[in-house]
PyMOL Python script that loads the backbone (N, CA, C, O; Angstrom):
from pymol import cmd

cmd.read_pdbstr("""\
ATOM      1  N   MET A   1      97.514  83.328  96.937  1.00  0.00           N
ATOM      2  CA  MET A   1      98.508  84.379  97.009  1.00  0.00           C
ATOM      3  C   MET A   1      97.842  85.712  96.648  1.00  0.00           C
ATOM      4  O   MET A   1      97.138  85.811  95.642  1.00  0.00           O
ATOM      5  N   LYS A   2      98.065  86.707  97.457  1.00  0.00           N
ATOM      6  CA  LYS A   2      97.489  88.022  97.223  1.00  0.00           C
ATOM      7  C   LYS A   2      98.423  88.874  96.375  1.00  0.00           C
ATOM      8  O   LYS A   2      99.636  88.887  96.585  1.00  0.00           O
ATOM      9  N   LYS A   3      97.835  89.589  95.409  1.00  0.00           N
ATOM     10  CA  LYS A   3      98.579  90.599  94.660  1.00  0.00           C
ATOM     11  C   LYS A   3      98.253  91.947  95.288  1.00  0.00           C
ATOM     12  O   LYS A   3      97.093  92.243  95.574  1.00  0.00           O
ATOM     13  N   ILE A   4      99.277  92.755  95.501  1.00  0.00           N
ATOM     14  CA  ILE A   4      99.127  94.047  96.163  1.00  0.00           C
ATOM     15  C   ILE A   4      99.555  95.152  95.191  1.00  0.00           C
ATOM     16  O   ILE A   4     100.614  95.062  94.570  1.00  0.00           O
ATOM     17  N   PHE A   5      98.727  96.190  95.064  1.00  0.00           N
ATOM     18  CA  PHE A   5      99.042  97.354  94.257  1.00  0.00           C
ATOM     19  C   PHE A   5      98.893  98.591  95.138  1.00  0.00           C
ATOM     20  O   PHE A   5      97.783  99.085  95.336  1.00  0.00           O
ATOM     21  N   ALA A   6     100.008  99.089  95.666  1.00  0.00           N
ATOM     22  CA  ALA A   6      99.998 100.270  96.526  1.00  0.00           C
ATOM     23  C   ALA A   6     100.164 101.497  95.634  1.00  0.00           C
ATOM     24  O   ALA A   6     101.111 101.568  94.851  1.00  0.00           O
ATOM     25  N   GLU A   7      99.243 102.470  95.747  1.00  0.00           N
ATOM     26  CA  GLU A   7      99.209 103.599  94.808  1.00  0.00           C
ATOM     27  C   GLU A   7      99.160 104.944  95.517  1.00  0.00           C
ATOM     28  O   GLU A   7      98.536 105.108  96.565  1.00  0.00           O
ATOM     29  N   ILE A   8      99.850 105.901  94.897  1.00  0.00           N
ATOM     30  CA  ILE A   8      99.857 107.294  95.340  1.00  0.00           C
ATOM     31  C   ILE A   8      99.443 108.124  94.145  1.00  0.00           C
ATOM     32  O   ILE A   8      99.993 107.959  93.057  1.00  0.00           O
ATOM     33  N   GLY A   9      98.476 109.021  94.331  1.00  0.00           N
ATOM     34  CA  GLY A   9      98.129 109.893  93.218  1.00  0.00           C
ATOM     35  C   GLY A   9      96.720 110.413  93.268  1.00  0.00           C
ATOM     36  O   GLY A   9      95.991 110.210  94.239  1.00  0.00           O
ATOM     37  N   LEU A  10      96.354 111.083  92.208  1.00  0.00           N
ATOM     38  CA  LEU A  10      95.050 111.716  92.084  1.00  0.00           C
ATOM     39  C   LEU A  10      94.147 110.884  91.190  1.00  0.00           C
ATOM     40  O   LEU A  10      94.577 110.378  90.153  1.00  0.00           O
ATOM     41  N   GLY A  11      92.887 110.746  91.602  1.00  0.00           N
ATOM     42  CA  GLY A  11      91.914 110.034  90.784  1.00  0.00           C
ATOM     43  C   GLY A  11      91.248 108.883  91.517  1.00  0.00           C
ATOM     44  O   GLY A  11      90.105 108.541  91.215  1.00  0.00           O
ATOM     45  N   ASN A  12      91.937 108.281  92.470  1.00  0.00           N
ATOM     46  CA  ASN A  12      91.298 107.273  93.316  1.00  0.00           C
ATOM     47  C   ASN A  12      90.524 107.995  94.409  1.00  0.00           C
ATOM     48  O   ASN A  12      90.588 109.219  94.522  1.00  0.00           O
ATOM     49  N   GLU A  13      89.797 107.235  95.209  1.00  0.00           N
ATOM     50  CA  GLU A  13      89.003 107.844  96.270  1.00  0.00           C
ATOM     51  C   GLU A  13      89.875 108.549  97.308  1.00  0.00           C
ATOM     52  O   GLU A  13      89.468 109.567  97.868  1.00  0.00           O
ATOM     53  N   THR A  14      91.073 108.018  97.570  1.00  0.00           N
ATOM     54  CA  THR A  14      92.006 108.648  98.498  1.00  0.00           C
ATOM     55  C   THR A  14      93.366 108.801  97.816  1.00  0.00           C
ATOM     56  O   THR A  14      93.677 108.085  96.864  1.00  0.00           O
ATOM     57  N   PHE A  15      94.176 109.749  98.316  1.00  0.00           N
ATOM     58  CA  PHE A  15      95.495 110.003  97.729  1.00  0.00           C
ATOM     59  C   PHE A  15      96.414 108.787  97.869  1.00  0.00           C
ATOM     60  O   PHE A  15      97.180 108.477  96.957  1.00  0.00           O
ATOM     61  N   LEU A  16      96.336 108.102  99.010  1.00  0.00           N
ATOM     62  CA  LEU A  16      97.086 106.868  99.242  1.00  0.00           C
ATOM     63  C   LEU A  16      96.084 105.724  99.314  1.00  0.00           C
ATOM     64  O   LEU A  16      95.168 105.753 100.136  1.00  0.00           O
ATOM     65  N   SER A  17      96.250 104.725  98.467  1.00  0.00           N
ATOM     66  CA  SER A  17      95.335 103.588  98.503  1.00  0.00           C
ATOM     67  C   SER A  17      96.059 102.318  98.094  1.00  0.00           C
ATOM     68  O   SER A  17      97.117 102.356  97.466  1.00  0.00           O
ATOM     69  N   THR A  18      95.468 101.201  98.461  1.00  0.00           N
ATOM     70  CA  THR A  18      96.029  99.895  98.130  1.00  0.00           C
ATOM     71  C   THR A  18      94.925  99.013  97.576  1.00  0.00           C
ATOM     72  O   THR A  18      93.860  98.879  98.178  1.00  0.00           O
ATOM     73  N   GLU A  19      95.187  98.413  96.421  1.00  0.00           N
ATOM     74  CA  GLU A  19      94.259  97.447  95.833  1.00  0.00           C
ATOM     75  C   GLU A  19      94.813  96.059  96.092  1.00  0.00           C
ATOM     76  O   GLU A  19      95.991  95.796  95.849  1.00  0.00           O
ATOM     77  N   ILE A  20      93.964  95.179  96.583  1.00  0.00           N
ATOM     78  CA  ILE A  20      94.359  93.808  96.887  1.00  0.00           C
ATOM     79  C   ILE A  20      93.533  92.872  96.009  1.00  0.00           C
ATOM     80  O   ILE A  20      92.303  92.913  96.020  1.00  0.00           O
ATOM     81  N   GLU A  21      94.235  92.024  95.244  1.00  0.00           N
ATOM     82  CA  GLU A  21      93.571  91.047  94.379  1.00  0.00           C
ATOM     83  C   GLU A  21      93.802  89.657  94.947  1.00  0.00           C
ATOM     84  O   GLU A  21      94.933  89.265  95.236  1.00  0.00           O
ATOM     85  N   GLU A  22      92.708  88.919  95.100  1.00  0.00           N
ATOM     86  CA  GLU A  22      92.763  87.537  95.546  1.00  0.00           C
ATOM     87  C   GLU A  22      92.022  86.692  94.518  1.00  0.00           C
ATOM     88  O   GLU A  22      91.433  87.233  93.582  1.00  0.00           O
ATOM     89  N   SER A  23      92.043  85.405  94.676  1.00  0.00           N
ATOM     90  CA  SER A  23      91.398  84.518  93.706  1.00  0.00           C
ATOM     91  C   SER A  23      89.895  84.750  93.625  1.00  0.00           C
ATOM     92  O   SER A  23      89.292  84.521  92.576  1.00  0.00           O
ATOM     93  N   ASP A  24      89.284  85.198  94.716  1.00  0.00           N
ATOM     94  CA  ASP A  24      87.831  85.385  94.717  1.00  0.00           C
ATOM     95  C   ASP A  24      87.393  86.821  94.424  1.00  0.00           C
ATOM     96  O   ASP A  24      86.203  87.122  94.513  1.00  0.00           O
ATOM     97  N   GLY A  25      88.312  87.699  94.081  1.00  0.00           N
ATOM     98  CA  GLY A  25      87.948  89.080  93.738  1.00  0.00           C
ATOM     99  C   GLY A  25      89.014  90.077  94.133  1.00  0.00           C
ATOM    100  O   GLY A  25      90.145  89.719  94.463  1.00  0.00           O
ATOM    101  N   GLU A  26      88.617  91.348  94.089  1.00  0.00           N
ATOM    102  CA  GLU A  26      89.554  92.412  94.441  1.00  0.00           C
ATOM    103  C   GLU A  26      88.826  93.474  95.248  1.00  0.00           C
ATOM    104  O   GLU A  26      87.608  93.627  95.149  1.00  0.00           O
ATOM    105  N   TYR A  27      89.597  94.208  96.054  1.00  0.00           N
ATOM    106  CA  TYR A  27      89.036  95.310  96.824  1.00  0.00           C
ATOM    107  C   TYR A  27      90.111  96.359  97.063  1.00  0.00           C
ATOM    108  O   TYR A  27      91.305  96.083  96.945  1.00  0.00           O
ATOM    109  N   ARG A  28      89.672  97.566  97.401  1.00  0.00           N
ATOM    110  CA  ARG A  28      90.577  98.691  97.610  1.00  0.00           C
ATOM    111  C   ARG A  28      90.375  99.215  99.021  1.00  0.00           C
ATOM    112  O   ARG A  28      89.249  99.332  99.504  1.00  0.00           O
ATOM    113  N   ILE A  29      91.501  99.532  99.679  1.00  0.00           N
ATOM    114  CA  ILE A  29      91.454 100.117 101.011  1.00  0.00           C
ATOM    115  C   ILE A  29      92.247 101.420 101.001  1.00  0.00           C
ATOM    116  O   ILE A  29      93.160 101.589 100.192  1.00  0.00           O
ATOM    117  N   SER A  30      91.902 102.335 101.893  1.00  0.00           N
ATOM    118  CA  SER A  30      92.676 103.562 101.987  1.00  0.00           C
ATOM    119  C   SER A  30      93.951 103.270 102.772  1.00  0.00           C
ATOM    120  O   SER A  30      93.964 102.399 103.642  1.00  0.00           O
ATOM    121  N   GLY A  31      95.003 103.987 102.469  1.00  0.00           N
ATOM    122  CA  GLY A  31      96.294 103.751 103.093  1.00  0.00           C
ATOM    123  C   GLY A  31      97.238 103.061 102.133  1.00  0.00           C
ATOM    124  O   GLY A  31      96.822 102.536 101.100  1.00  0.00           O
ATOM    125  N   PHE A  32      98.496 103.066 102.480  1.00  0.00           N
ATOM    126  CA  PHE A  32      99.557 102.562 101.605  1.00  0.00           C
ATOM    127  C   PHE A  32     100.194 101.355 102.281  1.00  0.00           C
ATOM    128  O   PHE A  32     100.924 101.504 103.261  1.00  0.00           O
ATOM    129  N   ILE A  33      99.921 100.156 101.759  1.00  0.00           N
ATOM    130  CA  ILE A  33     100.504  98.930 102.290  1.00  0.00           C
ATOM    131  C   ILE A  33     101.558  98.447 101.303  1.00  0.00           C
ATOM    132  O   ILE A  33     101.239  98.082 100.171  1.00  0.00           O
ATOM    133  N   ILE A  34     102.803  98.447 101.733  1.00  0.00           N
ATOM    134  CA  ILE A  34     103.894  98.019 100.851  1.00  0.00           C
ATOM    135  C   ILE A  34     103.901  96.493 100.777  1.00  0.00           C
ATOM    136  O   ILE A  34     103.862  95.826 101.811  1.00  0.00           O
ATOM    137  N   PRO A  35     103.951  95.929  99.561  1.00  0.00           N
ATOM    138  CA  PRO A  35     103.969  94.463  99.417  1.00  0.00           C
ATOM    139  C   PRO A  35     105.217  93.862 100.065  1.00  0.00           C
ATOM    140  O   PRO A  35     106.266  94.505 100.120  1.00  0.00           O
ATOM    141  N   LYS A  36     105.099  92.633 100.551  1.00  0.00           N
ATOM    142  CA  LYS A  36     106.248  91.953 101.148  1.00  0.00           C
ATOM    143  C   LYS A  36     107.323  91.661 100.113  1.00  0.00           C
ATOM    144  O   LYS A  36     108.516  91.769 100.397  1.00  0.00           O
ATOM    145  N   LYS A  37     106.891  91.288  98.901  1.00  0.00           N
ATOM    146  CA  LYS A  37     107.837  91.042  97.812  1.00  0.00           C
ATOM    147  C   LYS A  37     107.455  91.959  96.651  1.00  0.00           C
ATOM    148  O   LYS A  37     106.427  91.751  96.007  1.00  0.00           O
ATOM    149  N   ILE A  38     108.274  92.968  96.385  1.00  0.00           N
ATOM    150  CA  ILE A  38     107.993  93.942  95.327  1.00  0.00           C
ATOM    151  C   ILE A  38     108.358  93.352  93.974  1.00  0.00           C
ATOM    152  O   ILE A  38     109.470  92.862  93.778  1.00  0.00           O
ATOM    153  N   LYS A  39     107.411  93.402  93.042  1.00  0.00           N
ATOM    154  CA  LYS A  39     107.616  92.887  91.681  1.00  0.00           C
ATOM    155  C   LYS A  39     107.958  93.998  90.688  1.00  0.00           C
ATOM    156  O   LYS A  39     108.679  93.760  89.719  1.00  0.00           O
ATOM    157  N   GLY A  40     107.445  95.217  90.923  1.00  0.00           N
ATOM    158  CA  GLY A  40     107.710  96.302  89.986  1.00  0.00           C
ATOM    159  C   GLY A  40     107.027  97.585  90.422  1.00  0.00           C
ATOM    160  O   GLY A  40     106.355  97.643  91.453  1.00  0.00           O
ATOM    161  N   CYS A  41     107.219  98.606  89.607  1.00  0.00           N
ATOM    162  CA  CYS A  41     106.540  99.880  89.846  1.00  0.00           C
ATOM    163  C   CYS A  41     106.002 100.393  88.513  1.00  0.00           C
ATOM    164  O   CYS A  41     106.423  99.955  87.442  1.00  0.00           O
ATOM    165  N   TYR A  42     105.062 101.332  88.607  1.00  0.00           N
ATOM    166  CA  TYR A  42     104.399 101.792  87.394  1.00  0.00           C
ATOM    167  C   TYR A  42     103.869 103.202  87.574  1.00  0.00           C
ATOM    168  O   TYR A  42     103.659 103.676  88.690  1.00  0.00           O
ATOM    169  N   ILE A  43     103.661 103.851  86.452  1.00  0.00           N
ATOM    170  CA  ILE A  43     102.952 105.127  86.381  1.00  0.00           C
ATOM    171  C   ILE A  43     101.769 104.889  85.454  1.00  0.00           C
ATOM    172  O   ILE A  43     101.927 104.377  84.346  1.00  0.00           O
ATOM    173  N   ARG A  44     100.583 105.266  85.921  1.00  0.00           N
ATOM    174  CA  ARG A  44      99.367 105.070  85.135  1.00  0.00           C
ATOM    175  C   ARG A  44      98.683 106.423  84.957  1.00  0.00           C
ATOM    176  O   ARG A  44      98.368 107.106  85.932  1.00  0.00           O
ATOM    177  N   ILE A  45      98.459 106.796  83.710  1.00  0.00           N
ATOM    178  CA  ILE A  45      97.751 108.036  83.397  1.00  0.00           C
ATOM    179  C   ILE A  45      96.490 107.654  82.647  1.00  0.00           C
ATOM    180  O   ILE A  45      96.548 107.122  81.538  1.00  0.00           O
ATOM    181  N   TRP A  46      95.352 107.929  83.261  1.00  0.00           N
ATOM    182  CA  TRP A  46      94.052 107.533  82.737  1.00  0.00           C
ATOM    183  C   TRP A  46      93.345 108.792  82.270  1.00  0.00           C
ATOM    184  O   TRP A  46      92.990 109.645  83.082  1.00  0.00           O
ATOM    185  N   VAL A  47      93.137 108.913  80.958  1.00  0.00           N
ATOM    186  CA  VAL A  47      92.470 110.067  80.355  1.00  0.00           C
ATOM    187  C   VAL A  47      91.208 109.575  79.661  1.00  0.00           C
ATOM    188  O   VAL A  47      91.268 108.971  78.589  1.00  0.00           O
ATOM    189  N   PHE A  48      90.069 109.841  80.284  1.00  0.00           N
ATOM    190  CA  PHE A  48      88.774 109.363  79.822  1.00  0.00           C
ATOM    191  C   PHE A  48      88.797 107.844  79.677  1.00  0.00           C
ATOM    192  O   PHE A  48      88.920 107.162  80.695  1.00  0.00           O
ATOM    193  N   LYS A  49      88.691 107.281  78.504  1.00  0.00           N
ATOM    194  CA  LYS A  49      88.648 105.825  78.349  1.00  0.00           C
ATOM    195  C   LYS A  49      89.990 105.217  77.932  1.00  0.00           C
ATOM    196  O   LYS A  49      90.066 104.018  77.664  1.00  0.00           O
ATOM    197  N   THR A  50      91.045 106.030  77.874  1.00  0.00           N
ATOM    198  CA  THR A  50      92.365 105.556  77.467  1.00  0.00           C
ATOM    199  C   THR A  50      93.315 105.595  78.665  1.00  0.00           C
ATOM    200  O   THR A  50      93.383 106.597  79.377  1.00  0.00           O
ATOM    201  N   VAL A  51      94.044 104.501  78.881  1.00  0.00           N
ATOM    202  CA  VAL A  51      94.992 104.409  79.989  1.00  0.00           C
ATOM    203  C   VAL A  51      96.392 104.199  79.415  1.00  0.00           C
ATOM    204  O   VAL A  51      96.629 103.262  78.652  1.00  0.00           O
ATOM    205  N   PHE A  52      97.316 105.089  79.794  1.00  0.00           N
ATOM    206  CA  PHE A  52      98.723 104.980  79.406  1.00  0.00           C
ATOM    207  C   PHE A  52      99.472 104.443  80.615  1.00  0.00           C
ATOM    208  O   PHE A  52      99.372 104.997  81.709  1.00  0.00           O
ATOM    209  N   ILE A  53     100.222 103.365  80.419  1.00  0.00           N
ATOM    210  CA  ILE A  53     100.919 102.721  81.527  1.00  0.00           C
ATOM    211  C   ILE A  53     102.394 102.563  81.163  1.00  0.00           C
ATOM    212  O   ILE A  53     102.739 102.049  80.099  1.00  0.00           O
ATOM    213  N   ILE A  54     103.251 103.018  82.072  1.00  0.00           N
ATOM    214  CA  ILE A  54     104.687 102.788  81.961  1.00  0.00           C
ATOM    215  C   ILE A  54     105.067 101.967  83.192  1.00  0.00           C
ATOM    216  O   ILE A  54     104.913 102.431  84.321  1.00  0.00           O
ATOM    217  N   SER A  55     105.568 100.737  82.971  1.00  0.00           N
ATOM    218  CA  SER A  55     105.886  99.878  84.103  1.00  0.00           C
ATOM    219  C   SER A  55     107.217  99.169  83.905  1.00  0.00           C
ATOM    220  O   SER A  55     107.693  98.990  82.784  1.00  0.00           O
ATOM    221  N   THR A  56     107.803  98.771  85.032  1.00  0.00           N
ATOM    222  CA  THR A  56     109.043  98.014  84.960  1.00  0.00           C
ATOM    223  C   THR A  56     108.789  96.580  84.505  1.00  0.00           C
ATOM    224  O   THR A  56     109.711  95.914  84.033  1.00  0.00           O
ATOM    225  N   ASP A  57     107.563  96.097  84.638  1.00  0.00           N
ATOM    226  CA  ASP A  57     107.217  94.737  84.217  1.00  0.00           C
ATOM    227  C   ASP A  57     106.973  94.630  82.719  1.00  0.00           C
ATOM    228  O   ASP A  57     107.518  93.745  82.059  1.00  0.00           O
ATOM    229  N   ASN A  58     106.142  95.544  82.172  1.00  0.00           N
ATOM    230  CA  ASN A  58     105.674  95.416  80.789  1.00  0.00           C
ATOM    231  C   ASN A  58     106.067  96.570  79.876  1.00  0.00           C
ATOM    232  O   ASN A  58     105.631  96.603  78.725  1.00  0.00           O
ATOM    233  N   GLY A  59     106.863  97.505  80.339  1.00  0.00           N
ATOM    234  CA  GLY A  59     107.244  98.632  79.500  1.00  0.00           C
ATOM    235  C   GLY A  59     106.093  99.602  79.321  1.00  0.00           C
ATOM    236  O   GLY A  59     105.423  99.955  80.292  1.00  0.00           O
ATOM    237  N   PHE A  60     105.852 100.038  78.087  1.00  0.00           N
ATOM    238  CA  PHE A  60     104.799 101.010  77.786  1.00  0.00           C
ATOM    239  C   PHE A  60     103.605 100.299  77.178  1.00  0.00           C
ATOM    240  O   PHE A  60     103.753  99.494  76.258  1.00  0.00           O
ATOM    241  N   GLU A  61     102.415 100.597  77.695  1.00  0.00           N
ATOM    242  CA  GLU A  61     101.175 100.013  77.182  1.00  0.00           C
ATOM    243  C   GLU A  61     100.100 101.090  77.079  1.00  0.00           C
ATOM    244  O   GLU A  61     100.113 102.073  77.819  1.00  0.00           O
ATOM    245  N   ILE A  62      99.183 100.890  76.160  1.00  0.00           N
ATOM    246  CA  ILE A  62      97.982 101.718  76.062  1.00  0.00           C
ATOM    247  C   ILE A  62      96.797 100.763  76.104  1.00  0.00           C
ATOM    248  O   ILE A  62      96.718  99.816  75.321  1.00  0.00           O
ATOM    249  N   LYS A  63      95.868 101.028  77.039  1.00  0.00           N
ATOM    250  CA  LYS A  63      94.690 100.171  77.176  1.00  0.00           C
ATOM    251  C   LYS A  63      93.434 101.017  77.066  1.00  0.00           C
ATOM    252  O   LYS A  63      93.451 102.210  77.367  1.00  0.00           O
ATOM    253  N   LYS A  64      92.357 100.399  76.638  1.00  0.00           N
ATOM    254  CA  LYS A  64      91.037 101.035  76.581  1.00  0.00           C
ATOM    255  C   LYS A  64      90.176 100.474  77.703  1.00  0.00           C
ATOM    256  O   LYS A  64      90.215  99.277  77.987  1.00  0.00           O
ATOM    257  N   LYS A  65      89.404 101.337  78.335  1.00  0.00           N
ATOM    258  CA  LYS A  65      88.498 100.944  79.413  1.00  0.00           C
ATOM    259  C   LYS A  65      87.086 101.397  79.081  1.00  0.00           C
ATOM    260  O   LYS A  65      86.889 102.237  78.204  1.00  0.00           O
ATOM    261  N   ASP A  66      86.109 100.843  79.778  1.00  0.00           N
ATOM    262  CA  ASP A  66      84.715 101.224  79.572  1.00  0.00           C
ATOM    263  C   ASP A  66      84.345 102.501  80.334  1.00  0.00           C
ATOM    264  O   ASP A  66      83.493 103.271  79.891  1.00  0.00           O
ATOM    265  N   LYS A  67      84.985 102.714  81.470  1.00  0.00           N
ATOM    266  CA  LYS A  67      84.652 103.870  82.310  1.00  0.00           C
ATOM    267  C   LYS A  67      85.499 105.077  81.936  1.00  0.00           C
ATOM    268  O   LYS A  67      86.656 104.935  81.541  1.00  0.00           O
ATOM    269  N   LYS A  68      84.917 106.270  82.063  1.00  0.00           N
ATOM    270  CA  LYS A  68      85.657 107.511  81.862  1.00  0.00           C
ATOM    271  C   LYS A  68      86.229 107.962  83.197  1.00  0.00           C
ATOM    272  O   LYS A  68      85.500 108.077  84.183  1.00  0.00           O
ATOM    273  N   ARG A  69      87.531 108.215  83.229  1.00  0.00           N
ATOM    274  CA  ARG A  69      88.210 108.653  84.444  1.00  0.00           C
ATOM    275  C   ARG A  69      89.331 109.618  84.089  1.00  0.00           C
ATOM    276  O   ARG A  69      89.805 109.655  82.953  1.00  0.00           O
ATOM    277  N   LEU A  70      89.742 110.391  85.075  1.00  0.00           N
ATOM    278  CA  LEU A  70      90.974 111.181  85.003  1.00  0.00           C
ATOM    279  C   LEU A  70      91.806 110.790  86.217  1.00  0.00           C
ATOM    280  O   LEU A  70      91.410 111.046  87.354  1.00  0.00           O
ATOM    281  N   LYS A  71      92.963 110.167  85.975  1.00  0.00           N
ATOM    282  CA  LYS A  71      93.819 109.711  87.062  1.00  0.00           C
ATOM    283  C   LYS A  71      95.280 109.879  86.683  1.00  0.00           C
ATOM    284  O   LYS A  71      95.661 109.735  85.521  1.00  0.00           O
ATOM    285  N   ILE A  72      96.083 110.186  87.679  1.00  0.00           N
ATOM    286  CA  ILE A  72      97.541 110.143  87.561  1.00  0.00           C
ATOM    287  C   ILE A  72      98.025 109.417  88.796  1.00  0.00           C
ATOM    288  O   ILE A  72      97.890 109.920  89.911  1.00  0.00           O
ATOM    289  N   ILE A  73      98.592 108.232  88.605  1.00  0.00           N
ATOM    290  CA  ILE A  73      98.904 107.334  89.711  1.00  0.00           C
ATOM    291  C   ILE A  73     100.341 106.814  89.583  1.00  0.00           C
ATOM    292  O   ILE A  73     100.782 106.450  88.493  1.00  0.00           O
ATOM    293  N   PHE A  74     101.061 106.785  90.704  1.00  0.00           N
ATOM    294  CA  PHE A  74     102.325 106.047  90.805  1.00  0.00           C
ATOM    295  C   PHE A  74     102.066 104.858  91.705  1.00  0.00           C
ATOM    296  O   PHE A  74     101.477 105.016  92.775  1.00  0.00           O
ATOM    297  N   GLY A  75     102.494 103.668  91.299  1.00  0.00           N
ATOM    298  CA  GLY A  75     102.198 102.489  92.089  1.00  0.00           C
ATOM    299  C   GLY A  75     103.359 101.528  92.204  1.00  0.00           C
ATOM    300  O   GLY A  75     104.295 101.540  91.404  1.00  0.00           O
ATOM    301  N   ILE A  76     103.268 100.689  93.234  1.00  0.00           N
ATOM    302  CA  ILE A  76     104.217  99.598  93.472  1.00  0.00           C
ATOM    303  C   ILE A  76     103.395  98.315  93.488  1.00  0.00           C
ATOM    304  O   ILE A  76     102.393  98.220  94.197  1.00  0.00           O
ATOM    305  N   SER A  77     103.826  97.327  92.701  1.00  0.00           N
ATOM    306  CA  SER A  77     103.104  96.063  92.655  1.00  0.00           C
ATOM    307  C   SER A  77     103.940  94.968  93.285  1.00  0.00           C
ATOM    308  O   SER A  77     105.171  95.003  93.254  1.00  0.00           O
ATOM    309  N   GLY A  78     103.250  93.999  93.855  1.00  0.00           N
ATOM    310  CA  GLY A  78     103.963  92.884  94.464  1.00  0.00           C
ATOM    311  C   GLY A  78     103.001  91.862  95.009  1.00  0.00           C
ATOM    312  O   GLY A  78     101.806  91.889  94.711  1.00  0.00           O
ATOM    313  N   ILE A  79     103.532  90.956  95.812  1.00  0.00           N
ATOM    314  CA  ILE A  79     102.734  89.896  96.406  1.00  0.00           C
ATOM    315  C   ILE A  79     102.952  89.871  97.911  1.00  0.00           C
ATOM    316  O   ILE A  79     103.948  90.373  98.432  1.00  0.00           O
ATOM    317  N   GLU A  80     101.991  89.274  98.582  1.00  0.00           N
ATOM    318  CA  GLU A  80     102.105  89.143 100.041  1.00  0.00           C
ATOM    319  C   GLU A  80     102.415  87.729 100.413  1.00  0.00           C
ATOM    320  O   GLU A  80     102.550  87.417 101.596  1.00  0.00           O
TER     321      GLU A  80
END
""", "prot")
cmd.dss("prot")
cmd.show_as("cartoon", "prot")
cmd.util.cbc("prot")
cmd.orient("prot")
């Protein structure tokens, strides 16, 4: 089963992008592919190594990452 994360925002390689996760890995494509079954939506604000996430699935979270980035993303998550 594929997990789909369709995202709009600044910080990824393109303004509209979709990340697809499968059992053998993940990859990102340009363009916005809406999942067949929507599980939730989220806002992700990535400031250097700290990521603030507000989602309908998990509420509010703060995560630490190894990479430094600046991103502001709105996304829709689901499955295909």
